[in-house]
PDB file of N, CA, C, O and CB in Angstrom:
ATOM      1  N   UNK A   1      -4.291  -5.057  -1.936  1.00  0.00           N
ATOM      2  CA  UNK A   1      -5.017  -4.291  -2.823  1.00  0.00           C
ATOM      3  C   UNK A   1      -4.796  -2.630  -3.119  1.00  0.00           C
ATOM      4  O   UNK A   1      -4.448  -1.602  -2.538  1.00  0.00           O
ATOM      5  CB  UNK A   1      -6.275  -4.514  -2.367  1.00  0.00           C
ATOM      6  N   UNK A   2      -5.180  -3.040  -4.230  1.00  0.00           N
ATOM      7  CA  UNK A   2      -4.981  -1.396  -4.903  1.00  0.00           C
ATOM      8  C   UNK A   2      -6.062  -0.567  -5.138  1.00  0.00           C
ATOM      9  O   UNK A   2      -7.026  -1.208  -5.556  1.00  0.00           O
ATOM     10  CB  UNK A   2      -4.384  -1.362  -6.289  1.00  0.00           C
ATOM     11  N   UNK A   3      -6.247   0.525  -5.036  1.00  0.00           N
ATOM     12  CA  UNK A   3      -7.659   1.372  -5.045  1.00  0.00           C
ATOM     13  C   UNK A   3      -7.106   2.715  -5.295  1.00  0.00           C
ATOM     14  O   UNK A   3      -6.133   3.146  -4.676  1.00  0.00           O
ATOM     15  CB  UNK A   3      -8.644   1.335  -3.536  1.00  0.00           C
ATOM     16  N   UNK A   4      -7.870   3.513  -6.403  1.00  0.00           N
ATOM     17  CA  UNK A   4      -8.003   5.043  -6.567  1.00  0.00           C
ATOM     18  C   UNK A   4      -8.530   6.124  -5.456  1.00  0.00           C
ATOM     19  O   UNK A   4      -9.717   6.371  -5.240  1.00  0.00           O
ATOM     20  CB  UNK A   4      -8.888   5.190  -7.647  1.00  0.00           C
ATOM     21  N   UNK A   5      -7.776   6.524  -5.011  1.00  0.00           N
ATOM     22  CA  UNK A   5      -8.637   7.922  -4.318  1.00  0.00           C
ATOM     23  C   UNK A   5      -9.163   8.949  -5.211  1.00  0.00           C
ATOM     24  O   UNK A   5      -8.560   9.183  -6.258  1.00  0.00           O
ATOM     25  CB  UNK A   5      -7.699   8.821  -3.356  1.00  0.00           C
ATOM     26  N   UNK A   6     -10.395   9.689  -4.858  1.00  0.00           N
ATOM     27  CA  UNK A   6     -10.924  10.770  -5.585  1.00  0.00           C
ATOM     28  C   UNK A   6      -9.971  11.784  -5.563  1.00  0.00           C
ATOM     29  O   UNK A   6      -9.561  12.302  -4.525  1.00  0.00           O
ATOM     30  CB  UNK A   6     -12.182  11.233  -5.097  1.00  0.00           C
ATOM     31  N   UNK A   7      -9.612  12.076  -6.678  1.00  0.00           N
ATOM     32  CA  UNK A   7      -8.692  13.241  -6.821  1.00  0.00           C
ATOM     33  C   UNK A   7      -7.361  13.218  -6.470  1.00  0.00           C
ATOM     34  O   UNK A   7      -6.689  14.245  -6.382  1.00  0.00           O
ATOM     35  CB  UNK A   7      -9.125  14.215  -6.176  1.00  0.00           C
ATOM     36  N   UNK A   8      -6.825  11.807  -6.210  1.00  0.00           N
ATOM     37  CA  UNK A   8      -5.299  11.763  -5.910  1.00  0.00           C
ATOM     38  C   UNK A   8      -4.663  11.295  -7.318  1.00  0.00           C
ATOM     39  O   UNK A   8      -5.156  10.472  -8.089  1.00  0.00           O
ATOM     40  CB  UNK A   8      -4.895  10.629  -4.578  1.00  0.00           C
ATOM     41  N   UNK A   9      -3.614  11.912  -7.455  1.00  0.00           N
ATOM     42  CA  UNK A   9      -2.954  11.167  -8.540  1.00  0.00           C
ATOM     43  C   UNK A   9      -2.142   9.814  -8.784  1.00  0.00           C
ATOM     44  O   UNK A   9      -1.772   9.299  -9.840  1.00  0.00           O
ATOM     45  CB  UNK A   9      -2.269  11.895  -8.855  1.00  0.00           C
ATOM     46  N   UNK A  10      -1.970   9.358  -7.290  1.00  0.00           N
ATOM     47  CA  UNK A  10      -1.720   8.116  -7.060  1.00  0.00           C
ATOM     48  C   UNK A  10      -2.738   7.173  -6.587  1.00  0.00           C
ATOM     49  O   UNK A  10      -3.800   7.589  -6.124  1.00  0.00           O
ATOM     50  CB  UNK A  10      -0.812   8.127  -6.310  1.00  0.00           C
ATOM     51  N   UNK A  11      -2.400   5.608  -6.703  1.00  0.00           N
ATOM     52  CA  UNK A  11      -3.201   4.617  -6.175  1.00  0.00           C
ATOM     53  C   UNK A  11      -2.994   4.469  -4.597  1.00  0.00           C
ATOM     54  O   UNK A  11      -1.892   4.615  -4.068  1.00  0.00           O
ATOM     55  CB  UNK A  11      -2.902   3.335  -6.916  1.00  0.00           C
ATOM     56  N   UNK A  12      -4.110   4.179  -3.931  1.00  0.00           N
ATOM     57  CA  UNK A  12      -3.847   3.999  -2.601  1.00  0.00           C
ATOM     58  C   UNK A  12      -3.547   2.498  -2.330  1.00  0.00           C
ATOM     59  O   UNK A  12      -4.243   1.667  -2.914  1.00  0.00           O
ATOM     60  CB  UNK A  12      -4.995   4.516  -1.795  1.00  0.00           C
ATOM     61  N   UNK A  13      -2.743   2.163  -1.643  1.00  0.00           N
ATOM     62  CA  UNK A  13      -2.335   0.623  -1.243  1.00  0.00           C
ATOM     63  C   UNK A  13      -3.298   0.261   0.071  1.00  0.00           C
ATOM     64  O   UNK A  13      -3.521   1.221   0.808  1.00  0.00           O
ATOM     65  CB  UNK A  13      -0.488   0.480  -0.776  1.00  0.00           C
ATOM     66  N   UNK A  14      -3.758  -0.724   0.361  1.00  0.00           N
ATOM     67  CA  UNK A  14      -4.676  -0.958   1.405  1.00  0.00           C
ATOM     68  C   UNK A  14      -4.526  -2.691   1.481  1.00  0.00           C
ATOM     69  O   UNK A  14      -4.701  -3.380   0.475  1.00  0.00           O
ATOM     70  CB  UNK A  14      -6.322  -0.286   1.011  1.00  0.00           C
ATOM     71  N   UNK A  15      -4.300  -3.073   2.356  1.00  0.00           N
ATOM     72  CA  UNK A  15      -4.564  -4.712   2.814  1.00  0.00           C
ATOM     73  C   UNK A  15      -5.917  -5.122   3.548  1.00  0.00           C
ATOM     74  O   UNK A  15      -6.240  -4.219   4.319  1.00  0.00           O
ATOM     75  CB  UNK A  15      -3.391  -5.173   3.905  1.00  0.00           C
ATOM     76  N   UNK A  16      -6.418  -5.717   3.556  1.00  0.00           N
ATOM     77  CA  UNK A  16      -7.334  -6.318   4.335  1.00  0.00           C
ATOM     78  C   UNK A  16      -6.567  -7.545   5.398  1.00  0.00           C
ATOM     79  O   UNK A  16      -5.833  -8.449   5.000  1.00  0.00           O
ATOM     80  CB  UNK A  16      -8.453  -6.911   3.278  1.00  0.00           C
ATOM     81  N   UNK A  17      -6.970  -7.280   6.832  1.00  0.00           N
ATOM     82  CA  UNK A  17      -6.232  -8.045   7.754  1.00  0.00           C
ATOM     83  C   UNK A  17      -7.283  -8.020   8.759  1.00  0.00           C
ATOM     84  O   UNK A  17      -7.740  -6.975   9.224  1.00  0.00           O
ATOM     85  CB  UNK A  17      -4.783  -7.495   8.192  1.00  0.00           C
ATOM     86  N   UNK A  18      -7.683  -9.269   9.108  1.00  0.00           N
ATOM     87  CA  UNK A  18      -8.605  -9.550  10.064  1.00  0.00           C
ATOM     88  C   UNK A  18      -9.670  -8.840  10.372  1.00  0.00           C
ATOM     89  O   UNK A  18      -9.996  -8.480  11.504  1.00  0.00           O
ATOM     90  CB  UNK A  18      -8.106  -9.666  10.997  1.00  0.00           C
ATOM     91  N   UNK A  19     -10.414  -8.558   9.025  1.00  0.00           N
ATOM     92  CA  UNK A  19     -11.682  -7.980   9.169  1.00  0.00           C
ATOM     93  C   UNK A  19     -11.528  -6.006   9.103  1.00  0.00           C
ATOM     94  O   UNK A  19     -12.514  -5.273   9.191  1.00  0.00           O
ATOM     95  CB  UNK A  19     -12.299  -8.684  10.797  1.00  0.00           C
ATOM     96  N   UNK A  20     -10.482  -5.635   8.980  1.00  0.00           N
ATOM     97  CA  UNK A  20      -9.780  -4.570   9.055  1.00  0.00           C
ATOM     98  C   UNK A  20      -8.999  -3.952   8.006  1.00  0.00           C
ATOM     99  O   UNK A  20      -8.630  -4.805   7.199  1.00  0.00           O
ATOM    100  CB  UNK A  20      -9.126  -4.761   9.898  1.00  0.00           C
ATOM    101  N   UNK A  21      -8.550  -2.602   7.674  1.00  0.00           N
ATOM    102  CA  UNK A  21      -7.718  -2.453   6.433  1.00  0.00           C
ATOM    103  C   UNK A  21      -6.798  -1.653   6.893  1.00  0.00           C
ATOM    104  O   UNK A  21      -7.015  -0.693   7.632  1.00  0.00           O
ATOM    105  CB  UNK A  21      -8.361  -1.913   5.171  1.00  0.00           C
ATOM    106  N   UNK A  22      -5.362  -2.131   6.337  1.00  0.00           N
ATOM    107  CA  UNK A  22      -4.401  -1.610   6.688  1.00  0.00           C
ATOM    108  C   UNK A  22      -3.934  -0.844   5.745  1.00  0.00           C
ATOM    109  O   UNK A  22      -3.867  -1.268   4.591  1.00  0.00           O
ATOM    110  CB  UNK A  22      -3.666  -2.352   7.110  1.00  0.00           C
ATOM    111  N   UNK A  23      -3.511   0.487   6.098  1.00  0.00           N
ATOM    112  CA  UNK A  23      -3.006   1.564   4.787  1.00  0.00           C
ATOM    113  C   UNK A  23      -1.556   1.792   5.132  1.00  0.00           C
ATOM    114  O   UNK A  23      -0.975   1.264   6.080  1.00  0.00           O
ATOM    115  CB  UNK A  23      -3.893   3.262   4.700  1.00  0.00           C
ATOM    116  N   UNK A  24      -0.930   2.796   4.097  1.00  0.00           N
ATOM    117  CA  UNK A  24       0.328   3.185   4.037  1.00  0.00           C
ATOM    118  C   UNK A  24       0.730   3.713   5.054  1.00  0.00           C
ATOM    119  O   UNK A  24       0.020   4.675   5.346  1.00  0.00           O
ATOM    120  CB  UNK A  24       0.576   3.881   3.157  1.00  0.00           C
ATOM    121  N   UNK A  25       1.773   3.495   5.941  1.00  0.00           N
ATOM    122  CA  UNK A  25       3.017   2.932   5.136  1.00  0.00           C
ATOM    123  C   UNK A  25       3.186   1.465   5.615  1.00  0.00           C
ATOM    124  O   UNK A  25       4.145   0.819   5.193  1.00  0.00           O
ATOM    125  CB  UNK A  25       4.478   3.833   5.429  1.00  0.00           C
ATOM    126  N   UNK A  26       2.098   0.785   6.673  1.00  0.00           N
ATOM    127  CA  UNK A  26       2.263  -0.335   7.008  1.00  0.00           C
ATOM    128  C   UNK A  26       1.637  -1.218   5.790  1.00  0.00           C
ATOM    129  O   UNK A  26       2.134  -2.339   5.685  1.00  0.00           O
ATOM    130  CB  UNK A  26       1.728  -0.489   8.350  1.00  0.00           C
ATOM    131  N   UNK A  27       0.902  -0.970   5.114  1.00  0.00           N
ATOM    132  CA  UNK A  27       0.516  -2.115   4.146  1.00  0.00           C
ATOM    133  C   UNK A  27       1.745  -1.716   3.022  1.00  0.00           C
ATOM    134  O   UNK A  27       2.309  -2.738   2.630  1.00  0.00           O
ATOM    135  CB  UNK A  27      -1.344  -2.035   3.473  1.00  0.00           C
ATOM    136  N   UNK A  28       2.218  -0.617   2.492  1.00  0.00           N
ATOM    137  CA  UNK A  28       3.231  -0.801   1.860  1.00  0.00           C
ATOM    138  C   UNK A  28       4.562  -1.584   1.962  1.00  0.00           C
ATOM    139  O   UNK A  28       5.250  -1.974   1.019  1.00  0.00           O
ATOM    140  CB  UNK A  28       3.387   0.069   1.765  1.00  0.00           C
ATOM    141  N   UNK A  29       4.864  -1.787   3.683  1.00  0.00           N
ATOM    142  CA  UNK A  29       6.109  -2.589   3.858  1.00  0.00           C
ATOM    143  C   UNK A  29       5.786  -3.828   3.629  1.00  0.00           C
ATOM    144  O   UNK A  29       6.735  -4.594   3.462  1.00  0.00           O
ATOM    145  CB  UNK A  29       6.757  -2.509   5.129  1.00  0.00           C
ATOM    146  N   UNK A  30       4.268  -4.448   3.543  1.00  0.00           N
ATOM    147  CA  UNK A  30       3.767  -6.064   3.474  1.00  0.00           C
ATOM    148  C   UNK A  30       3.879  -6.144   1.785  1.00  0.00           C
ATOM    149  O   UNK A  30       4.386  -7.052   1.125  1.00  0.00           O
ATOM    150  CB  UNK A  30       1.835  -6.441   4.218  1.00  0.00           C
ATOM    151  N   UNK A  31       3.345  -5.099   1.378  1.00  0.00           N
ATOM    152  CA  UNK A  31       3.285  -5.160   0.100  1.00  0.00           C
ATOM    153  C   UNK A  31       4.508  -5.399  -0.853  1.00  0.00           C
ATOM    154  O   UNK A  31       4.507  -6.070  -1.884  1.00  0.00           O
ATOM    155  CB  UNK A  31       2.734  -4.121  -0.163  1.00  0.00           C
ATOM    156  N   UNK A  32       5.601  -4.677  -0.265  1.00  0.00           N
ATOM    157  CA  UNK A  32       7.030  -4.918  -1.035  1.00  0.00           C
ATOM    158  C   UNK A  32       7.314  -6.366  -0.487  1.00  0.00           C
ATOM    159  O   UNK A  32       7.264  -7.463  -1.044  1.00  0.00           O
ATOM    160  CB  UNK A  32       8.414  -3.689  -0.604  1.00  0.00           C
ATOM    161  N   UNK A  33       7.618  -6.003   0.750  1.00  0.00           N
ATOM    162  CA  UNK A  33       8.105  -7.538   1.233  1.00  0.00           C
ATOM    163  C   UNK A  33       7.574  -8.689   0.452  1.00  0.00           C
ATOM    164  O   UNK A  33       8.331  -9.364  -0.246  1.00  0.00           O
ATOM    165  CB  UNK A  33       7.645  -7.861   2.731  1.00  0.00           C
ATOM    166  N   UNK A  34       6.234  -8.948   0.549  1.00  0.00           N
ATOM    167  CA  UNK A  34       5.579 -10.138  -0.358  1.00  0.00           C
ATOM    168  C   UNK A  34       6.188 -10.046  -2.005  1.00  0.00           C
ATOM    169  O   UNK A  34       6.430 -11.101  -2.590  1.00  0.00           O
ATOM    170  CB  UNK A  34       3.687  -9.912  -0.369  1.00  0.00           C
ATOM    171  N   UNK A  35       6.373  -8.940  -2.576  1.00  0.00           N
ATOM    172  CA  UNK A  35       6.897  -9.292  -3.820  1.00  0.00           C
ATOM    173  C   UNK A  35       8.211  -9.628  -3.957  1.00  0.00           C
ATOM    174  O   UNK A  35       8.501 -10.603  -4.649  1.00  0.00           O
ATOM    175  CB  UNK A  35       6.700  -8.400  -4.621  1.00  0.00           C
ATOM    176  N   UNK A  36       8.963  -9.056  -3.473  1.00  0.00           N
ATOM    177  CA  UNK A  36      10.300  -9.361  -3.039  1.00  0.00           C
ATOM    178  C   UNK A  36      10.678 -10.668  -2.615  1.00  0.00           C
ATOM    179  O   UNK A  36      11.396 -11.513  -3.150  1.00  0.00           O
ATOM    180  CB  UNK A  36      10.600  -8.592  -2.070  1.00  0.00           C
ATOM    181  N   UNK A  37      10.085 -10.659  -1.608  1.00  0.00           N
ATOM    182  CA  UNK A  37      10.672 -12.075  -0.598  1.00  0.00           C
ATOM    183  C   UNK A  37       9.891 -13.292  -1.372  1.00  0.00           C
ATOM    184  O   UNK A  37      10.500 -14.305  -1.716  1.00  0.00           O
ATOM    185  CB  UNK A  37      10.074 -12.027   1.455  1.00  0.00           C
ATOM    186  N   UNK A  38       8.718 -13.136  -1.576  1.00  0.00           N
ATOM    187  CA  UNK A  38       8.077 -14.329  -1.635  1.00  0.00           C
ATOM    188  C   UNK A  38       7.798 -14.736  -3.019  1.00  0.00           C
ATOM    189  O   UNK A  38       7.534 -15.917  -3.248  1.00  0.00           O
ATOM    190  CB  UNK A  38       6.914 -14.279  -0.878  1.00  0.00           C
ATOM    191  N   UNK A  39       7.843 -13.624  -4.226  1.00  0.00           N
ATOM    192  CA  UNK A  39       7.654 -14.249  -5.420  1.00  0.00           C
ATOM    193  C   UNK A  39       8.992 -13.552  -6.181  1.00  0.00           C
ATOM    194  O   UNK A  39       9.043 -13.719  -7.399  1.00  0.00           O
ATOM    195  CB  UNK A  39       6.062 -13.966  -6.098  1.00  0.00           C
ATOM    196  N   UNK A  40      10.019 -12.825  -5.578  1.00  0.00           N
ATOM    197  CA  UNK A  40      11.225 -12.679  -6.419  1.00  0.00           C
ATOM    198  C   UNK A  40      11.247 -11.449  -7.514  1.00  0.00           C
ATOM    199  O   UNK A  40      12.201 -11.283  -8.275  1.00  0.00           O
ATOM    200  CB  UNK A  40      11.387 -14.021  -7.169  1.00  0.00           C
ATOM    201  N   UNK A  41       9.896 -10.472  -7.498  1.00  0.00           N
ATOM    202  CA  UNK A  41       9.771  -9.556  -8.325  1.00  0.00           C
ATOM    203  C   UNK A  41      10.205  -8.221  -7.425  1.00  0.00           C
ATOM    204  O   UNK A  41       9.643  -7.841  -6.397  1.00  0.00           O
ATOM    205  CB  UNK A  41       8.342  -9.615  -8.953  1.00  0.00           C
ATOM    206  N   UNK A  42      11.381  -7.593  -8.101  1.00  0.00           N
ATOM    207  CA  UNK A  42      11.566  -6.102  -8.219  1.00  0.00           C
ATOM    208  C   UNK A  42      10.526  -5.035  -8.017  1.00  0.00           C
ATOM    209  O   UNK A  42      10.022  -4.718  -9.094  1.00  0.00           O
ATOM    210  CB  UNK A  42      11.986  -5.882  -9.414  1.00  0.00           C
ATOM    211  N   UNK A  43       9.969  -4.280  -6.834  1.00  0.00           N
ATOM    212  CA  UNK A  43       9.125  -3.631  -6.918  1.00  0.00           C
ATOM    213  C   UNK A  43       9.303  -2.264  -5.942  1.00  0.00           C
ATOM    214  O   UNK A  43      10.017  -2.270  -4.939  1.00  0.00           O
ATOM    215  CB  UNK A  43       8.112  -4.472  -6.753  1.00  0.00           C
ATOM    216  N   UNK A  44       8.537  -1.094  -6.400  1.00  0.00           N
ATOM    217  CA  UNK A  44       9.105  -0.144  -5.260  1.00  0.00           C
ATOM    218  C   UNK A  44       7.588   0.644  -5.198  1.00  0.00           C
ATOM    219  O   UNK A  44       6.663   0.776  -5.999  1.00  0.00           O
ATOM    220  CB  UNK A  44      10.737   0.999  -5.746  1.00  0.00           C
ATOM    221  N   UNK A  45       7.834   1.056  -3.906  1.00  0.00           N
ATOM    222  CA  UNK A  45       6.113   1.882  -3.327  1.00  0.00           C
ATOM    223  C   UNK A  45       6.190   2.906  -3.415  1.00  0.00           C
ATOM    224  O   UNK A  45       5.132   3.433  -3.071  1.00  0.00           O
ATOM    225  CB  UNK A  45       5.483   1.860  -1.887  1.00  0.00           C
ATOM    226  N   UNK A  46       6.961   3.635  -3.733  1.00  0.00           N
ATOM    227  CA  UNK A  46       6.936   5.245  -3.939  1.00  0.00           C
ATOM    228  C   UNK A  46       6.211   5.614  -4.340  1.00  0.00           C
ATOM    229  O   UNK A  46       5.795   6.569  -3.683  1.00  0.00           O
ATOM    230  CB  UNK A  46       7.645   5.878  -4.515  1.00  0.00           C
ATOM    231  N   UNK A  47       5.441   5.346  -5.554  1.00  0.00           N
ATOM    232  CA  UNK A  47       4.132   5.651  -6.249  1.00  0.00           C
ATOM    233  C   UNK A  47       2.769   5.849  -5.511  1.00  0.00           C
ATOM    234  O   UNK A  47       1.829   6.624  -5.684  1.00  0.00           O
ATOM    235  CB  UNK A  47       3.914   4.603  -7.135  1.00  0.00           C
ATOM    236  N   UNK A  48       3.051   4.749  -4.534  1.00  0.00           N
ATOM    237  CA  UNK A  48       1.250   4.574  -3.670  1.00  0.00           C
ATOM    238  C   UNK A  48       0.804   5.930  -3.240  1.00  0.00           C
ATOM    239  O   UNK A  48       1.648   6.778  -2.951  1.00  0.00           O
ATOM    240  CB  UNK A  48       1.195   3.516  -1.942  1.00  0.00           C
ATOM    241  N   UNK A  49      -0.331   6.157  -3.188  1.00  0.00           N
ATOM    242  CA  UNK A  49      -0.562   7.707  -1.981  1.00  0.00           C
ATOM    243  C   UNK A  49      -0.716   6.855  -0.617  1.00  0.00           C
ATOM    244  O   UNK A  49      -0.692   5.648  -0.379  1.00  0.00           O
ATOM    245  CB  UNK A  49      -2.441   8.972  -2.286  1.00  0.00           C
ATOM    246  N   UNK A  50      -0.864   7.877   0.080  1.00  0.00           N
ATOM    247  CA  UNK A  50      -1.112   7.117   1.781  1.00  0.00           C
ATOM    248  C   UNK A  50      -2.333   8.171   2.102  1.00  0.00           C
ATOM    249  O   UNK A  50      -2.499   9.313   1.674  1.00  0.00           O
ATOM    250  CB  UNK A  50       0.594   7.279   3.266  1.00  0.00           C
ATOM    251  N   UNK A  51      -3.106   7.410   2.978  1.00  0.00           N
ATOM    252  CA  UNK A  51      -4.470   8.257   3.287  1.00  0.00           C
ATOM    253  C   UNK A  51      -3.772   9.731   4.155  1.00  0.00           C
ATOM    254  O   UNK A  51      -2.550   9.859   4.223  1.00  0.00           O
ATOM    255  CB  UNK A  51      -5.784   7.125   4.511  1.00  0.00           C
ATOM    256  N   UNK A  52      -4.381  10.395   4.551  1.00  0.00           N
ATOM    257  CA  UNK A  52      -4.284  12.075   5.241  1.00  0.00           C
ATOM    258  C   UNK A  52      -4.072  11.677   6.867  1.00  0.00           C
ATOM    259  O   UNK A  52      -3.464  12.435   7.624  1.00  0.00           O
ATOM    260  CB  UNK A  52      -6.096  13.251   4.984  1.00  0.00           C
ATOM    261  N   UNK A  53      -4.655  10.382   7.316  1.00  0.00           N
ATOM    262  CA  UNK A  53      -4.258  10.153   8.439  1.00  0.00           C
ATOM    263  C   UNK A  53      -2.722   9.829   8.708  1.00  0.00           C
ATOM    264  O   UNK A  53      -2.224  10.322   9.720  1.00  0.00           O
ATOM    265  CB  UNK A  53      -5.040   9.254   8.803  1.00  0.00           C
ATOM    266  N   UNK A  54      -1.926   9.031   7.870  1.00  0.00           N
ATOM    267  CA  UNK A  54      -0.848   8.647   7.749  1.00  0.00           C
ATOM    268  C   UNK A  54       0.293   9.889   8.041  1.00  0.00           C
ATOM    269  O   UNK A  54       1.280   9.771   8.768  1.00  0.00           O
ATOM    270  CB  UNK A  54      -0.875   8.022   6.486  1.00  0.00           C
ATOM    271  N   UNK A  55      -0.072  11.006   7.344  1.00  0.00           N
ATOM    272  CA  UNK A  55       1.275  11.781   7.438  1.00  0.00           C
ATOM    273  C   UNK A  55       0.948  12.809   8.476  1.00  0.00           C
ATOM    274  O   UNK A  55       1.593  13.857   8.515  1.00  0.00           O
ATOM    275  CB  UNK A  55       1.805  12.499   5.975  1.00  0.00           C
ATOM    276  N   UNK A  56      -0.182  12.522   9.458  1.00  0.00           N
ATOM    277  CA  UNK A  56      -0.528  13.555  10.511  1.00  0.00           C
ATOM    278  C   UNK A  56       1.000  12.965  11.781  1.00  0.00           C
ATOM    279  O   UNK A  56       1.162  13.536  12.860  1.00  0.00           O
ATOM    280  CB  UNK A  56      -2.677  13.268  11.224  1.00  0.00           C
TER     281      UNK A  56
END
């Protein structure tokens, strides 16, 4: 699931998991694996934002 952050240039990647939300970098790894391994689509996750807590 991709959503926009207010004031951010890049979209935020998040994945629902067991009633919670996974954010970057975990969501980026899952998203990229899913796209490449399961669907055979080349994808990059460099253009996604990450929440503030992920960079601390």
